[in-house]
N, C-alpha and C positions, 0 to 999 in steps of 0.2 A: 591199619589194613587184618582185621581178624584172622589167624590162622585158627583153623579148627579140627579133628580130629575125628576119622571119617568111622561113621559108629557102622554096625552090623544093620543096618533096617533092613527090611526087607522088598522089595516092589514088589510091580502088581505081575509079575511073573514069574516071582517066585524065586528071582535071583537076588544076590546082595551085592552089595556096592562094593565091596569088596572081591569077586565077582568079575566084576564089569570092570574094574582098575589093572585083574589079572587079564582078561583079554583085551583093554587097551597095552598092557604090560610088552603084550609080539606087538603092535604097531607102532609105535613111536622109539621112533630111532633119534642115538643120542645125538647123530648130522644134521639131522632134520628141525633141531628146535620146536618141534608142536607140543607145545608145551613146556612145562618142570620135568627132564624125563627123568630126572635124575629121584624127587622126590613121586616119581612114579613106580621107577625101581623099590625103589625103600619100602612101597604103600604091601604091593605088592610080593617082599622078600617073604621067605618062612623061616628068619630071625626076629621080624617085625615085632614077635610077642613077649619077646624077652624084654627086659628090665632096658628104658634106655639110658639110665646113670651107670648099668655094669658095662655093657658098650663103651660109652663115652669112656670111660677109668682103663677100661683093657685097652682099647685103641691109645689114648695117651700115654702108658705104662710103658706097652711095647714103642711105641714112638719114642719116650728117653730112653729105653734098653738101646732102640737102633743106634741111638745118639752118641750117651755115653759110652756104653761099649765097644763102639769102634768096632766088631768083627765083621769080615767079608762072609763067614758061616752063621752069623749070626743073622746078620741081612740076609740073606739065601734063608735060611729055617722059617722067618716072620713073611717071606711073599711069599713063601710055601702055606702059611699055615691061615693069612687073609687071604689069597687065592681060594684055599678049601672052605671055608667059611664060608665066603663070600659065593661061592660058585657052587658047591657042592652043598655044604648047607642050605644057603639061603637063593638056594634054586637060580640067582642070575645067572643067563645064557655067557659062555667065551666068550661068542661074536659081541656081544652088549658089552663086556667084562672089558677087551681088549680095546675096543672104542671107544670108554669112557676115560681110559689110560693111556691116548692116542696122544693127546696135547700137553702132556704132564713125563711123556717119552720125547716127546719132541725137544723141553726146552731143555731136559734130564742131561738131550745128549749138546746138546746146545750150549749148555752152561761147564758141563765137563769138557769140550772137546776143547777149550780154551783153555786149562789144565795141562792137557797132556802135547798139546802140541803147545810150539812157540815160534818162535823167528827170531835172526840174529846175519853181520852183517860178516860175520865168520862158522867157520865148518864144524864144528860144536854140535857133544852129544856125539848115541850110540849109531842115532839113525838121524842122516841129513838128506836135504834135496834142495839142488842148486835151483832158483828159477831166475835171472837175471840178476840183479839186484839182492838179493838179498837172499839165503837159505832158512826155509822151513827144518825144522831140527826136532829131535825126542829122543824118548829112553824108556828103558826096560823101568826104572821108576818112576817115570813120569808117569806111562802106560799104568802103570802096575798102580800105581796111586789115581787115575784118571776111575778106571775099574771099581776101584775099591770105593770111592763116595758115590760112583755112578749106583752102584747096586746100595748102596747105604739109603742113598738118597729115594730110590726104589721101591724100598722095603718102608721108610715112615708111607710115604706118598701110600701104598699099600693098605698099613695100618690106616689111615684116617681113609682113605675108600670106605673099607670097613665099616665105618662107623657110616656114611654121610648114605653107602646102599642097602643099609638096613636099618636105620633109622630116619623120620621123618622129619623135616629141620625145625616143627614145631615141639618138635619132645626134643632134640638138643638146644634149644632157647630155652625149656624148660628148665634141664640139665645148670645149661649157665646160671638164671637165677637162682637157681637152689646154691648154687654156689656163690652166690651176694654181687656178681660181676656189678657193676654201678649200672644202671638202669637206661641211661642213657646209649652207652657203649651197646645193650643188647636190642634196643629196640633199631639201634643205626643198621647193626648187625643184621637184623631179619627184611627193615625197609631195602636195603641196600638188594640181600641176597633173592628177596621177591623182586627189584624190579633191574633185576641184571637180564630174568629170563623172560620179563613184559615187555625191555626193550628186544633181547633178542629172536621172539616172535616178531614182532613188527617187523623187524631187520630182513627176517626171509619175505615173510612175505613182500613187501618190498622189490628184494630183487626176482621173488618168484614173478611179480608183476612188470619190471624188468624184460628180463630174461624173455616173457612168452610176445616181446612188444621191439623185442632184437637189441636190447640197450647194452649186450655186451658181445655185438661182431666183428668191432674191429678194438683199438687201444683206445682211438681219438675217442667213439662210443662208450667204452667205458669208463676211460676218466670224465666224461662227462655223467653220467648214469650215475657214477660212483660221487659226484659231487650232487647229484641230485639226491641222492637218498639218505649222505649227510646232515644236508640242510634239513631236508623234513623228518631227519630222527629229533633234530634239537626240536624240534616244531613240535611232536608228535609226544614227546616227553615234556613236556613242559600240560599240554591237555591231560596226558593219562597222570603224571604228578598230579591236576583238579581234581581229576573224574575218580579218582582213587582217595584223594582225601574227604572228598564228598560224601565218599562209600562207607570212611571210619565214621564220619559224623553221624551222619541217619544210622548207626550201631554206635551211638550212644559212643564215641573213643572222647574220654576226659582228660587223654594223657599218659595214659596206663594201658600196654598193649595186654590184656588175657588172655593167655592156651588153656586150651581144653584139652584134659589129657586123661587116657585113661589110668588104671594101675593097675602094673606090672609091678608081680614079686618077681622078688630072684632066688631062682631054686639052689641045691647047697649043691648039688651034683654041677653046674653053671662055674662054680665057685674053685669047687676042687680041682675042677677042667683047668679053667684060669692059671689057678696056682702054680697044679702040674706044667704049663707052656712057662710061668716067668722062670719057674725052677730051672724048667731044661735047657730056656735059653742060658741062665746063668751060670749051667754047668756049663755047657757048650762053650760056652766066653771063656771059661775054666781052665776046658783040655785043650782047647786051639788056640791060646791066644802065645 
């Protein structure tokens, strides 16, 4: 499937395609599955005209610093800075930003909860609760480790969200191509990424159709509806795969995915601000370690 870059071409009514996306941006909800909302946010971002290689490099470098420095103050600074870039500079609404972060936050809480809470047959730890057959216990050290890890992971996710919410997927993949990543990995990444949203939209439409026919009125009917949707998804996925491969063939696909990309130069002021930010993180780590 060929990814294209939106050009600033005029419509008959005088509006540009970018204006139309900005208008649709407020109508597309992350939880409703109406199209690839992440790409819609990226196209309507006010920092979309920044050089994609610069944004990808800044995000990856920030991600590496969060992991290597392993400092909660650095992580908090990264969370604030990435939220500032995405919401204030990029123009994304707070509601949309929090909505997008809902799923990763859930997995962060679920994953770190097992670090802070443990089980034992003996009353150990600073805090414990007897539940009949075993004790649930924890300690200040465990809780501190859980919170620190939670903040670090959330900071790393915030850095990646800044990149994805301001850079269309086609531009990210173009950056990966210039990094000499194997072609097979690039093509699989692009096709899987696109296909996830295609199937997600199909699933939402099936669920809405079943819901309008009282397909979730009780537990038994809900399980039956779930099974029908799952079986239909398998059939539809094969049909969609054939349809999109035929579309690629009709557009002269010869084994290479070609991505059209706008030339966007890096401004010296952007490099200077990024360097100041990275130095600030290192100094913050040095003073708080």
